[in-house]
C-alpha distance (Angstrom), angle and dihedral (degrees) to the residues before:
residue distance angle dihedral
M1 . . .
P2 3.77 . .
A3 3.69 114.1 .
Y4 3.75 115.7 -123.4
G5 3.78 121.3 -158.4
K6 3.76 126.5 -142.1
P7 3.78 116.3 -82.3
H8 3.75 111.8 -90.3
T9 3.77 117.6 -112.3
C10 3.77 121.6 -129.6
G11 3.76 90.0 -98.2
Q12 3.76 91.7 49.5
H13 3.79 89.6 50.7
G14 3.75 87.0 53.9
V15 3.78 90.9 53.9
A16 3.77 93.5 44.0
L17 3.79 94.6 47.9
T18 3.74 100.4 39.9
G19 3.75 98.2 39.8
G20 3.73 107.7 166.9
M21 3.78 96.7 2.9
N22 3.75 114.3 135.1
E23 3.77 121.3 -112.3
A24 3.83 95.9 -102.4
R25 3.79 93.4 55.1
R26 3.79 92.3 46.9
K27 3.80 90.9 52.9
A28 3.76 90.6 49.4
M29 3.80 90.9 53.3
T30 3.79 97.9 44.2
V31 3.75 137.1 63.9
G32 3.78 117.4 -167.7
G33 3.82 87.4 -0.6
C34 3.84 95.0 -61.8
P35 3.80 119.0 117.4
G36 3.73 118.5 -126.4
A37 3.81 94.2 20.0
S38 3.80 116.3 131.0
A39 3.79 134.0 -149.7
D40 3.79 89.6 -107.8
S41 3.80 91.3 55.9
A42 3.80 94.4 45.6
P43 3.78 119.9 101.2
A44 3.84 112.9 -91.1
F45 3.78 94.9 -107.8
T46 3.85 92.7 140.8
S47 3.81 111.1 106.8
G48 3.83 125.5 -134.2
A49 3.80 90.0 -111.7
G50 3.79 89.6 55.6
I51 3.78 92.0 52.4
W52 3.82 90.3 49.1
R53 3.80 92.0 50.0
A54 3.77 90.7 49.2
G55 3.79 90.3 51.5
V56 3.80 91.1 50.5
R57 3.77 91.3 49.9
R58 3.80 91.2 51.1
A59 3.83 90.6 49.1
I60 3.81 91.8 49.6
R61 3.80 91.7 48.4
A62 3.80 89.9 49.1
A63 3.82 92.6 49.1
C64 3.78 93.7 45.7
G65 3.75 94.0 50.2
P66 3.78 120.3 100.7
G67 3.81 94.3 -109.4
P68 3.86 101.5 70.3
W69 3.79 91.9 45.8
K70 3.78 91.8 53.1
R71 3.80 95.4 47.9
G72 3.79 122.3 91.8
P73 3.82 102.0 16.0
V74 3.80 90.9 160.9
L75 3.82 91.7 52.7
A76 3.80 90.3 49.5
A77 3.80 91.8 49.2
V78 3.82 92.6 49.1
A79 3.82 90.6 49.1
L80 3.80 91.2 52.7
L81 3.81 92.0 47.3
L82 3.81 90.3 50.2
G83 3.81 91.2 53.1
L84 3.78 92.2 47.5
L85 3.82 90.5 48.3
M86 3.80 89.9 56.7
L87 3.79 95.4 44.4
L88 3.80 95.8 43.6
H89 3.81 100.5 35.3
A90 3.80 90.7 122.5
E91 3.81 89.0 61.5
I92 3.81 94.3 58.0
P93 3.82 104.5 108.0
N94 3.78 122.9 -122.8
G95 3.77 92.2 -151.3
F96 3.78 93.3 96.2
G97 3.81 110.2 58.6
N98 3.82 94.2 -42.0
L99 3.79 87.8 -74.7
G100 3.80 93.1 162.8
S101 3.80 93.3 55.7
L102 3.80 91.4 45.2
V103 3.81 92.3 53.6
E104 3.81 91.8 46.4
T105 3.81 92.3 49.3
F106 3.80 90.8 62.3
L107 3.81 97.8 25.7
P108 3.84 96.5 127.6
W109 3.80 90.7 57.4
L110 3.80 92.0 63.3
G111 3.79 85.6 80.1
L112 3.82 89.2 72.7
F113 3.79 89.1 73.6
V114 3.81 91.3 64.4
P115 3.84 97.8 72.6
L116 3.80 90.0 41.9
L117 3.79 91.5 53.8
L118 3.80 91.1 43.4
A119 3.80 90.7 54.5
G120 3.80 89.6 51.1
A121 3.80 91.8 47.8
L122 3.80 92.6 51.6
W123 3.79 91.8 46.4
R124 3.82 90.2 51.6
R125 3.82 90.7 40.6
S126 3.77 87.6 -130.5
T127 3.79 113.9 167.0
S128 3.79 91.7 -176.1
A129 3.83 92.6 56.2
V130 3.80 92.2 48.7
V131 3.79 91.4 51.3
A132 3.81 91.7 45.5
L133 3.81 89.8 55.1
L134 3.79 89.3 67.1
L135 3.83 88.6 77.7
P136 3.85 97.6 60.3
V137 3.80 91.0 40.1
V138 3.81 92.5 54.2
A139 3.82 91.2 42.1
W140 3.82 93.2 51.6
L141 3.81 92.6 47.1
H142 3.79 90.1 48.1
L143 3.82 90.7 53.7
F144 3.80 101.5 37.1
G145 3.78 109.5 11.1
G146 3.79 91.5 102.4
V147 3.80 91.6 53.1
L148 3.78 94.1 63.6
G149 3.80 97.8 67.4
D150 3.79 126.2 77.3
K151 3.81 107.1 -105.2
S152 3.79 97.5 174.8
H153 3.79 123.8 114.7
Q154 3.76 137.4 -176.6
G155 3.78 124.2 -81.2
G156 3.75 136.5 46.1
D157 3.78 135.8 171.2
L158 3.80 96.6 -145.7
T159 3.81 137.4 17.9
V160 3.79 118.8 -145.3
A161 3.81 128.3 -173.1
E162 3.79 139.1 -177.1
Q163 3.78 138.1 -170.0
N164 3.76 140.8 172.1
V165 3.81 96.1 -134.5
D166 3.84 94.0 -162.6
A167 3.78 121.8 -115.6
G168 3.79 88.7 -125.5
N169 3.82 94.7 51.9
R170 3.80 108.0 141.7
D171 3.81 95.2 -160.4
P172 3.83 109.8 37.7
A173 3.82 91.4 158.3
G174 3.82 90.8 56.9
T175 3.79 91.2 47.3
A176 3.82 90.4 50.3
R177 3.81 92.5 50.8
K178 3.79 92.1 52.1
L179 3.80 92.0 47.7
A180 3.81 91.7 49.8
A181 3.81 88.5 52.4
S182 3.80 91.0 55.6
G183 3.80 90.7 81.9
A184 3.80 95.3 -128.2
D185 3.80 115.9 158.9
V186 3.80 92.3 -155.2
L187 3.80 121.0 31.3
A188 3.81 125.7 -171.7
L189 3.79 121.6 -164.2
V190 3.79 126.4 -171.5
E191 3.81 134.6 -173.5
L192 3.79 91.9 43.0
T193 3.79 115.8 170.2
R194 3.78 127.0 -152.5
Q195 3.79 90.2 -114.5
A196 3.81 95.7 50.7
T197 3.83 100.8 37.0
G198 3.80 93.3 81.5
T199 3.80 90.7 51.2
Y200 3.79 91.7 53.7
E201 3.80 91.6 46.3
R202 3.80 92.8 53.0
A203 3.80 95.5 42.8
L204 3.80 95.3 47.0
A205 3.81 98.4 40.0
P206 3.85 96.1 90.4
A207 3.81 92.6 55.6
Y208 3.81 98.9 33.1
P209 3.81 116.4 42.0
Y210 3.82 92.8 179.0
H211 3.78 125.8 57.6
T212 3.77 144.5 146.1
V213 3.80 131.8 -161.6
Q214 3.79 119.6 -162.5
G215 3.80 109.7 -177.5
T216 3.81 108.4 -58.4
V217 3.82 97.8 -10.3
G218 3.79 130.2 70.0
L219 3.78 143.3 175.5
W220 3.81 127.1 -146.7
S221 3.79 120.0 -165.9
R222 3.80 142.4 179.1
L223 3.81 86.3 -149.1
P224 3.83 130.0 62.9
L225 3.82 119.7 -84.0
S226 3.79 128.1 -149.1
D227 3.80 143.3 165.4
T228 3.80 92.3 35.9
H229 3.79 122.2 172.3
P230 3.81 139.4 149.6
I231 3.79 124.4 -104.0
D232 3.78 120.0 -145.8
I233 3.78 107.8 -133.6
M234 3.81 98.4 153.4
D235 3.81 101.9 57.1
Y236 3.76 96.9 32.1
G237 3.78 109.3 155.4
P238 3.83 130.9 19.1
L239 3.82 94.1 -14.7
A240 3.79 92.0 61.6
A241 3.81 92.4 79.2
T242 3.80 93.6 54.4
K243 3.82 96.8 68.3
S244 3.79 129.8 70.9
A245 3.80 122.0 -123.2
D246 3.82 91.0 -107.7
Q247 3.77 91.9 52.6
E248 3.77 91.6 48.6
M249 3.80 93.4 49.6
V250 3.81 94.3 54.2
S251 3.78 92.0 58.6
N252 3.81 98.0 28.2
R253 3.79 112.1 141.2
A254 3.82 105.6 -178.4
L255 3.80 140.8 46.4
R256 3.77 141.6 178.8
T257 3.78 125.4 -146.7
T258 3.80 141.4 157.7
V259 3.80 123.4 -119.9
A260 3.81 116.8 -154.1
T261 3.81 107.8 -138.4
A262 3.79 132.5 174.4
H263 3.80 88.1 -106.9
G264 3.79 96.5 49.7
A265 3.78 139.3 -82.5
L266 3.80 120.4 -27.6
T267 3.80 119.6 -162.6
V268 3.80 112.0 -143.5
Y269 3.78 127.2 -167.0
V270 3.80 121.3 -166.3
A271 3.79 118.1 -166.0
H272 3.77 143.3 170.3
L273 3.78 108.5 -167.5
G274 3.78 123.5 -154.5
S275 3.77 121.2 -78.1
V276 3.79 124.5 -99.2
R277 3.80 128.1 -140.7
V278 3.79 137.4 -163.8
N279 3.79 115.6 -147.8
P280 3.82 135.7 152.9
R281 3.81 95.5 -111.4
A282 3.80 102.6 43.1
G283 3.78 99.0 25.8
F284 3.81 110.8 -153.5
W285 3.83 101.3 2.4
T286 3.82 110.8 -157.9
A287 3.82 104.2 147.8
S288 3.80 96.7 119.8
R289 3.78 93.0 45.2
D290 3.79 94.3 46.6
I291 3.81 91.0 52.3
G292 3.79 87.9 55.9
V293 3.80 92.1 47.4
R294 3.79 91.1 55.7
A295 3.81 93.6 45.8
L296 3.79 93.2 47.0
G297 3.79 91.8 44.0
K298 3.78 90.4 52.8
A299 3.81 91.4 51.0
V300 3.81 93.9 48.1
T301 3.79 92.9 45.6
A302 3.80 91.9 51.5
D303 3.82 93.0 45.7
A304 3.80 110.4 105.9
S305 3.82 93.6 -161.4
R306 3.78 114.5 126.2
R307 3.81 94.8 -145.6
V308 3.80 120.2 43.6
V309 3.80 133.4 170.4
L310 3.79 124.2 -172.9
L311 3.81 116.2 -159.9
G312 3.77 120.0 -177.0
D313 3.75 157.7 102.4
L314 3.78 100.2 -88.3
N315 3.81 95.3 177.5
G316 3.79 90.8 -131.1
T317 3.78 144.0 61.3
T318 3.77 125.3 -103.4
Y319 3.82 89.0 -117.0
D320 3.82 88.6 71.1
R321 3.81 111.5 99.7
A322 3.81 89.2 -140.5
F323 3.82 89.1 76.9
A324 3.79 94.5 60.8
P325 3.85 91.8 109.8
L326 3.83 86.8 63.2
T327 3.80 104.6 29.9
S328 3.80 91.7 50.8
H329 3.82 88.4 64.5
L330 3.82 103.0 26.5
R331 3.77 133.5 43.7
S332 3.77 130.4 -144.9
A333 3.80 117.0 -105.0
Q334 3.81 88.7 -151.4
D335 3.80 92.9 54.7
A336 3.80 91.7 46.5
A337 3.80 101.7 41.7
G338 3.80 110.0 3.4
D339 3.78 135.3 107.3
G340 3.79 112.8 -124.1
F341 3.79 128.4 -25.0
G342 3.81 96.6 -47.4
F343 3.81 95.4 -143.3
T344 3.82 113.8 -164.6
W345 3.79 109.2 177.4
P346 2.94 134.4 104.2
A347 3.78 96.3 15.5
A348 3.82 93.4 -145.6
F349 3.82 92.6 57.8
P350 3.83 112.8 -1.3
V351 3.79 115.2 -147.3
A352 3.81 101.9 163.0
R353 3.79 139.8 30.8
I354 3.79 103.3 -128.7
D355 3.83 95.7 148.9
Q356 3.76 107.6 81.5
I357 3.79 143.8 -168.6
L358 3.81 108.1 -163.1
V359 3.80 122.8 178.1
R360 3.78 144.3 -171.2
G361 3.79 127.6 -171.8
V362 3.83 94.9 10.2
Q363 3.79 131.4 83.0
P364 3.82 120.0 -120.0
N365 3.81 109.8 -136.3
S366 3.78 98.0 -179.9
S367 3.79 140.9 -6.4
W368 3.77 130.0 -166.7
V369 3.80 145.4 158.3
L370 3.81 120.6 -112.2
P371 3.83 123.7 -138.7
A372 3.79 122.7 -89.7
N373 3.80 114.4 -80.6
G374 3.80 107.3 178.7
S375 3.80 101.1 -65.1
D376 3.78 126.9 104.1
H377 3.84 87.7 -122.3
L378 3.79 126.9 63.4
P379 3.83 116.4 -126.8
V380 3.80 120.1 -115.0
E381 3.80 128.1 -148.3
A382 3.79 137.0 -176.1
G383 3.77 139.9 -178.6
I384 3.80 116.8 -136.0
T385 3.77 134.4 -174.1
W386 3.78 135.6 -164.4
């Protein structure tokens, strides 16, 4: 009878099949010690954590390889340029179309390019572009990170408000009623027309027994006013002597007055600076506005009053270097005690804060933007304390 041997074990099969193979080749051909077995056929002994670690290792190897660093060089370059633009915005010259002022006016919006570039970097799987985006992110947070939090706190001795009520406002009475309901103690209005001024005076009279109108700007107050006079910010310089007082008053766009409060006198300026334009030939045209900035800055600098508030449509943001004559002596209530950027124009979709409350010698407690009320500008309001 033929002699049959004992069945070979898996290990014995390995020896019989592999023979003189070296150890490395045997391991490559076996799983769990059995030749010919594959990873798919092996028992699922691998844990979820092991799979996750393996995935991480593969991702790290992929990111550290030469390919991802070489992809997307244009995206990386644009990201670096964006960061440098934010950090060095003050170095952009104004000699060509006031480019520096234009960039600074909309400086916060440069941050919108970061998610767009990030999406492109991820689509291209470009490690270099993702790393380069750290520069604009850090630059934006350095410039505006403090603006995002709510810095307001309770209290306040006086509430002040301002609005450009829009010369083309179709419902000045409705706008006046909403402003009176805001609770402001002192209310500044700019861009008043001859036709609408009477409407505002009648509608605001019950809430504000004291008021003054100087040309196209006015101030309404629950407290007495004194020492009121206009300030010429449109014909500042040699042209000022060529116009009569009557002519100046019709187009006057700024005033100074004193409000008598329980804590002492408060000097209030109301101003509506000249408009700005963007056109292909002149670029960012700001000549009229900048004349007003210098005239108003000179008046505020020379004013010996301890407590000063400037309320107005300045047709520019405080990030613009052109406002240095004002911002070097006054600080923004929104920056000090607001929540967010407080954009005010245009009312339908605000992209810039050009309506300002600037102070000196008083402490802003809170600053906010009121809802739309018929004007193309949103009203601004702030609480201040001594």
